[in-house]
N, C-alpha and C positions, 0 to 999 in steps of 0.2 A: 504493500500500500504506500510505503514511503516513496518508492520510485514514481508511482502515479501522481502522488501529491506534488512532487518536485516538477514533473512535466506540466501539471496544471498551473503551477506558479509561473511557468514561462509563457503559457498561452494567455492566461488570465480570463479568457472567454471560452465558454463551451457552447457551440451552436447546438440547440436541441431540435432535432430533425424528425419529421414524420414523412416517410417516403411511401407513396402508394404504388409506385412502379419501379422495380429494381433497375430498369433501363436508365433511370435518372441517377443512379448511384455514382457511376464513374464521372459524368460531367459535373455533378455536385461536388464530389471530392476534389476535382480539378479546380473548380471555382474557389473553394475554401483554401486549398493549398496555395494556389497562385495569388490569392488575396492576402496571404500572410498568416493564415490561421489553420495550422495543420492539426485540427482536432474536431471531433464531432461526437455527439451522443445520439445514436439512432434509436428511436423509441419503438417499443413493441406495441404501438397503437395500430399498426397496420400489418397485413399479412406479408408485406415485402421486406420486413425488418431483417430477417435472417439472411436472405440472399443479398440484401444491400450491404450488410456488415461484411459478408464474405467478399463481395466485389471490391469494396472500398479498402479493406485491409490487405487484399491481394495486390490491387493496382497501385496503392499508395502505402507501402509498408512503413514509411517514415511518419505517417499520421497516427495520432492517438485516437483510436476508435473505441467508444464505449457503447454499451447497450442500456437504454433507458426504459422507464415504465415496466421494469421486470417485476412481475407479481408472483411468480411460482419458481420452485427449484428447477423444473423442466425448462422454463424459458432461460434461466441462468446457464444451464448446461448447453442449450442450443446456441446461445450468444457466444460463449467462450469457445465452443467447438468451431463456430463460424469465423473466429478471429478477433473477437472483442477483447480489449485489454482490461476493461473494468466494467462493473455492473452498477447501475443507479436505479433506485426504487423511489417512488413518490412518498412512501411511508416506511415505517420500520416493522416489517413482518418477521417475527422471531424465527419462523420456520425457514424463510428464505435466507435470512442473515446467517443462521446456524449452518445451513447447507453450504453457503458460499465460504464461510470461515473454515469449515471442515475441509473443503476442497481447495482452500487457499486462493479463491477468487477475490481479487480486490473489489470491495463493495462500498458504495456510498449511499446509505439509506437516508430517507427523508424524515425530518423531525420539525416540529415548530413549538416545542414546549419542554420543560425540564424533565418530565417523565420519559419522553423519547430519548433525551440525552443520557439519562441514567441507565436505560436499557442498553443503549449503544455501548456505554462504558463497560457493561458486564461482558460484552463480546470483544473488548479491547479496541473498539473503533473510536477514533478521535477526529476524523474528517467526515462531516455530515452534510447532507443536502438540507438547506433551510427552505422549506416549501409549504404552501405558496408564500413567497417572500413578502411581497407588498401587502397582501391580504392578512398576513400574520403579524403585522407590526413593523415590517421592514428593518431598516438599520437600527432603529431605536430598540427593537426587541432583541436583536443580536447583541447589542451593547449590554442590555439588561442580563441576558443569559451568560455573557462572558464573565460577569463578576463571580458567580459561584462555580463556573466551569471554565477556568482560564486555559485548560489544556485542549479545548475543542476549537477546531478550525471549521469554516463553513464554505459551502458552495451554494449561495442563494440563487433560487430560480423561481420565476413567477412574477411578472410585472417589471422585470428588468429591461431597460431600454437604453438607447444612446444618451438620453437626457439624465438618467440617474446612475448610469454605469460608473462614472468616475467617483461619485460619492461613496458607493459601496466599496470599490477597490481601494479607496484611501484608508479603509479600516484594516489594521494589521491582522485581524482574526479571519479575514476573508482570503481564501486561496484563489478562487476564480468565481465568475458569475455565469450561470446558464441563461441563455436567451434564445428567442426565436425570431427576433426582428429582421435579421439578415438572411434567414432561411424560411420565410413564410411559405405555407403550403401552396398558395396560388402561384408563387414564383417558380416553385419546383415543378408543379403540375403543368405549367405553361412552358416549361423549358427555358425560362429567362435566366440563364446562368450568368449572363453578362451583368445583369443587375445584382445578382447575388454576390458576384465578385466585387462589384463596386461598393456594396454595403459592407462587405467584409473588410475591404481596405479602409473604409471610413471608420469602422469599429476599431481596427488595429491602430490607426492614427490616434484615436481617442485614448487608447490605453497607453501608447507611447508618450503622449503629451502629459 
């Protein structure tokens, strides 16, 4: 998990992607990679997730490809077998987390309260997804949670955009932010990868600034 955390610190942004057609996987990866963001979280919200992970990890081995919205141990197995480097879940399901820890899959489960953090700590996890970020109190909630849990680092996702990105990333408890604004489903479905690359480049410039 330490290696994944260090890689996320370098990218600072994790595009959260829903791909409906795996034919879009390669050009999407190309747009992100050439846009300066060699990272993506492919969500299991669509049937094309496994094939998309397989294609992206094969065609762009330098990219950090994660699997998101993983809700079952079976999905975790499918994701890792397809080439995913880490697992992300919207909540903390002890069954899924226990399975991943046992198999040594890096996992970032979602939490938004102290109870979730304490359950995560029982599994030895200290990098957590804070979700849904803005709806759960945003940066102020993260600051409040950081007082009793100084060892926890966060990947907030949900309501993150270009306007509030820099505010989140300025906090030293935040490793990276997940977001969809540069990889909106309508852009992917229409094959507008030129616009995706432009939005990616814009996001990268914001991070570097």
